[in-house]
N, C-alpha and C positions, 0 to 999 in steps of 0.2 A: 474490493476491494477484495488467494489467499487473501480472501479479500478482506486488507490494510484499511490494506489498506489502506479514510484519510488517513492518514498514514496509518496498517496493522501487519507482525512478524508471525512466520509459520515454522513449526519445527516437526520432524519425524525423527524418532530415535528407535532404531532396532538392533538388538544384540543377538546374534546368532551363536547358538551353542551346538556343537556337533563333536561327537567323540570318536576318536580312533579313525577306523576305515572310511566312515561317512564321510568326513571332510578331508582327510589326508591321503586317502588312497590306500592301497595295500602296503601296511607298514609291519606286518607280523614277521618277525625274524625267521629266516630259514634255518632249519635245525641241519647243522653240518655233522657228518659221520661221528656219532658219539654224543657226548654231552654238549647242551648248548653253553653257549658264553654266559658270564655273569650279567652282561648288559641284556642278553636275550632273555635270561631268567628273570631279570626284574622288570622288563617290558610285559612279559607273560603274566607275571605277578599283578601288574598294574591292569592289564586288560581283564583278568579273572575277577578282580575285586572292585573295578570302578563302579558298577551299578549297585552293588548290594553292601560293599564294605568300604565306604569312601575313605576313611582314616587310613586303613591298610594300603589303598591304592595310592593315596598321596604319599605315604611312607616309602613304598617301592620306588616311586619317582625320586624322591628326595635322596634315597641311597644311591640310585644311578646318577643323579646330578652332582652328588657330592664326590664321586669318583670321576665323573666326566662332565664338568660344568659347562661345556661348550657343545653338549649333544643337542643339535637342533631339533631332531624329531622328538625327544624327551620334553624339551621345552615346549614345543607346540602342543603335544599332548597334555602337557600340565596346564597350559593356557586354556584350552577348550574344557578341560575338566574343571578348572576353578570357575569357569562361567557357569557351568551346570550346577555348581554348588553355591552360585550367587556369591562368589567372593571375588568381586571385580578388581580390587586393589591387587590381589595375588595374580589374577589374569593378566593385568597390566605388566606386572613384573615379569612374568614368564614371557610373554610375547616380546617384550622390550629387549630381553636377554636374547630371544631367538633371533631377532632382527640384527642385534649385534654380533651374533655368530654367523651372519650371512645369509638369513633367510630372506629372499628377494620375492615374496609372494604377495600379490595385491590383495588378497582376501585377508592376509594376516595385517597388513596395514590398514585396511578398512576396518578390520575388527577392533584394532587400537583406536581408530577414530571414533567408533561407536561407544567404546568403553569410557574414553575421556568424555565425551558428550554427555553420557549418562551422569557424569559428576559436574556437568556444567563447566568444564574446562575447555573453552572453545579454542584458543591458540594452539595447544597440542592436538586437539581434534582436528582442526583444519589442516596441520602440518601432515598428519597421517593420511587424511582423505586425499590430499593433493599428491602425496607419494604413491598411493594406491592408483590414482589416475594416470600418473606417469607410467605405471607398469601395465595398466589396463585402461586405455582412454575410452573404450567403448562401454564401460560400466555406467549405465544411465542412472541406476540407483545411487551410486557413489557420487556421480555429477549433481543429481538433485540435492543430495545431503549436503554436499559442499556449498551450493547456493544458499540452502536453508541457513547454514552455520555463517556465511557471510552476512546474510541478512540480520541475524541475531546479533552480530558484532557491530552493527551499525554501518556496514560497508555496502550501502544500498545500491550504488551504481554497479558495483562489480556483481552483486547477487542478481541484478537485473539482467546484466549482460550473460551471466551463467545460466539462467533460465531460458533466456532468448536462444542461446546456442542449442539446449536441449530441445526447445520447441521447433527449432528449424531442421534438426538432423534426426530426431527420434522416428523411428517407424512404428511405435507403439502409440496408437491414438490416445489411450488414457493418460500416458506419461506426458505426450505432447500437449494435451489440453490442460493438465495440471500445471506444466511449466509456462505455457501461455498466460494462463490466469493469474499465476504468481508474478510474472513479469508485468502485467497490466496493473496489479495492486502496487507494485513497487514504483511504477513509472514516475508518479508525482514526487516521491520521496527521493528517487535517484537524480532528479533534476537539481536537488538543493546542493548548493556550493559552499555556503558559509558554515563554519564549524558550529557544532551544537554548543550553546542553545540559541544562537543568533540566526536571524532569518531576514530575508527581504521578500515581500510578496507584491504581485502586480495584478490588478483586475481591470479590465476595461470591457465595455459592451456598446460600442457605437451602433446607433440604429437610425432608421428613417421612418417618417410617419406620413402616409399617403394623404390623409385628409387635410393636412396642413402644409405638406411638402417640407417639412422640416428634418433635418439630420442633426443628431445630438452626439456629443462625445462625453461620455462619463469615463473618469479615469482615476484609480487610486493607487498610490504607491505608499507602502507600509513597511517600516523596518523596526525591528526590536529583538527581544529575547523571550524564549518560553522558559518558565521556571515552575517550580512546584512539582508534586507527584504526578508522574506522567506527561510532564510538560503541558498541563491542562490550563495554566494560567500564562497570559502573554501581556507584556508590557511594551509599548509601541509609540513611536512618532509617526506622523503620517502627512501627506500632501494629497488633496483630491480636489478634482476639478469637474464641474459640469457646464458645458457650453453648447450652443446650437448655432446654426448658420443664418437664422433670420431675426433674431432680437436686435433691436436697434436703441440707441440711447435717446435720452430726452430730447424733444423738440417742441414746436408750439403745441402739437397735439398731445405731448407726453411720451414717455418710453413705451415701446412695444416689446412685451416680454413674453416668450413662449415657454421657456424653461428657466431654472434657477439662475444660469450664468454666474456661477460663484467659484472662487478659490478658496479653499479651506486649508489651513495649517493647524497643526496641533498634536495632541497625543492622547493616550488613554490606556485602558486596561480591559482584557476580556477573560472570560473564564468558560470552559466547557464542563459543566458539572457532571455529565455522564459521558465517559469516553467512547462508548459505542453508539451514542445518539447524536445526531447533527444539530445539537441545540447549543447555542453561544449567548451568553449575557455580557453586555459590553457597555462601557461609558467612555465617551470622547469629549474632550475639552480643548478648545482653541479660539482661532478668529476666523471670520469669514470676510472675504473681500468681493464687492459687486465688480464683475467684469464688464457690466453695462451700466453706465451712468443712469441712476434712478432718482436724482434730485436729493441726495441723502449723503451723509457720511458713509463712505464706502466700506469702512471697517466696522464690524459688529462682533460682539461676544457670541460664541457658538458652542453649545452644548448639546449633545445627544446622548440618550441612555435608553436601553431596552433589551429585547431579546429577539433573536433570529433563529429560524430552523431550516434545514436543507436536508432532504432525504430523497433517495431513489430506491426502486424495487425492479429487480432483474434487468439492470442497465448493463452490468458487465458483459463483455462479449463471451459467447460460448466457444470461441475459437474454432470455428469451422475450418476445414482444410482448404476450402475455396469459398467463392462468393456463394451465400446462400440466402433464401428467403424464408426466416423461420416463422413470421407472422406471431411472434411471441408477445404477450401482453407485457407492457412496461408502465412505469409510473414515476413522475418527478413531482415532488411537493417542496414548496417555498412559502414561508410565512415569516412575517416580522411585526413587531409592535414597538415603535420608536417614538420617544418624546424629543421634539425639536424646541430648543429654547427661543431661536429666531422667529418662530411663528407662535410660540406658546401653545403647541398643539400636539396632541398625541395621535399619531397616524398609524392605523393597522391595516395590514393587506394580507391576502391569502391567494395562492396560485396553485392550481392542480392541472397536471398534464398527463391524463391517462392516455395511453396510445398502444401501437403496435410497432415492433421491431420489424420494418419491411425488408431491409437488406442488412447483410452482416458479413464481415471477413474478421480475421484474427484482430484487426485494428480499426477498421472503417465500420460505421454504422449509420443507418437512416431510419429515423422513425417518424410516423405519421401520428399526430395526436389530436385529441380534443383539448380546446384551451378553456378553463373556467378559472375566473378570477374575480375578486372583490376588494374594495377599499372603504374604509370608513375613518372618520376622524372625529375629534371632539370640538373642532371649531365650526364645524357645520358648512365647510366650503363645499359647493356643489362638485368641483372637480376632484375632490377627495371622497366622495361618497357615490360610488358607482358599482355596477356590476357588469362583466363582460363575457361573452360566450362566443366560441368560434372554433376554428381548426387550423392547423398548420403542420409543419415538418421541420425536423431538426437533422442536420447532416454533421456528422463528426468524421472529418476526413482521416484523422489518426488519433486514436484514443490515448496515445502517449504524450500528445503536445498540449492538451489543455484548450484546444480550439474547437469552436462550434459555430455553425452557420444556421440561421434559422429564419422562417417566415411564418407569419400568422395573419389571419384575416378574422377580425372579431366585430361583433356588434356590442356597442357600449350604451348602457342605459344609466343616466344620471339620476341622482335623487330628486332633481327638480322636474324631471319628466322628459328631459331632452334625450335624443338618441342619435347615434351616429354610427358609421361603419368605417374601420380604419385597416388598413394593411400594414403591418411593421415588418421590416427586414432588419436583422440584427447580426453582428459578428461579436462573438464573445470569447474572450481569452482570459485565463488565470493561470499564474505559476508562482511557485515559491522556490526561491534561491538561497 
């Protein structure tokens, strides 16, 4: 996730100080037959004193500017001199006056951008960076800094687009990779459309089980608001469904139920206690409705509470310039421990997918993985107490879209001693708007 990140901001602030000839080119006045002018004398006074006698150097420029307040060269010299003296406020004043006198130099506008950014004044910093790019569109450093500022201002979509432009056009591989990585971190945040703190998120993972020839449709739509420090607390309402294609209602032999086949409506709250760790604690309260008749009141009270964790290692693309086969180790971890009131049962599961990144482009990835998973519960149900091991692959066609295609074949061993082998095919999608 610069990696957001779920969602993380990136900043780079550099202030360049250069004095006299180094940044501004040859500006020493020419001595014309006889005595130099008063302006030339004061500039020479500044050049002689700037390194060892800063107060005298400043005084010389002050006298020159008192007589000629619109002297662009003197204002620019004063601006870079004040940066060297770590007096950024005075440097901003000098450069602003120089721009007002007609200085149309990209480096001066960029310097003003860095100075304002050092004071965390993002709007004027962005204004000056954009002015610098209008004068020097090829300046990749300023283009990157503009994208960083847009990110910090919460304009995630514009920031992602700016990083993408650098990634597509840069001939510097280090800059291209940096821009590509930042764009990937921002991708899920750039998808968001609702104004902060409101959001709607969607998650679905339809899959198919070979051993019972059953396809399932899990779907959750949640909307709410993120509140508290760092938006780590979320209050939400939600609708969720789990259905399959083979469960049938009650008949003379009774219902045949493969999966839950339930519609859930309600709301809840969640908190991420540690911003940098994918741990969530949540409670959801609502009602559950049986989608398949099971000879009972179809409506039941539903409460779930527990913890979830999701994390990855080395999953972000390394942004190669073309299709590559990095064979880089990767790891995905998911775990949860949830109490379900409908079953009066605490169900805990853990899934590990260590693997290798087999193929990769700037946006696509293909991983081959070992699948290790286990489930235990407190009710002692055989189908909730098992261990499975196998292998599979995950294809992410475009890392910006939140879509993954997966296949895995595993052997399952249940607590009662039964075993089976199942192949699962899954389409997974998640997005926040």
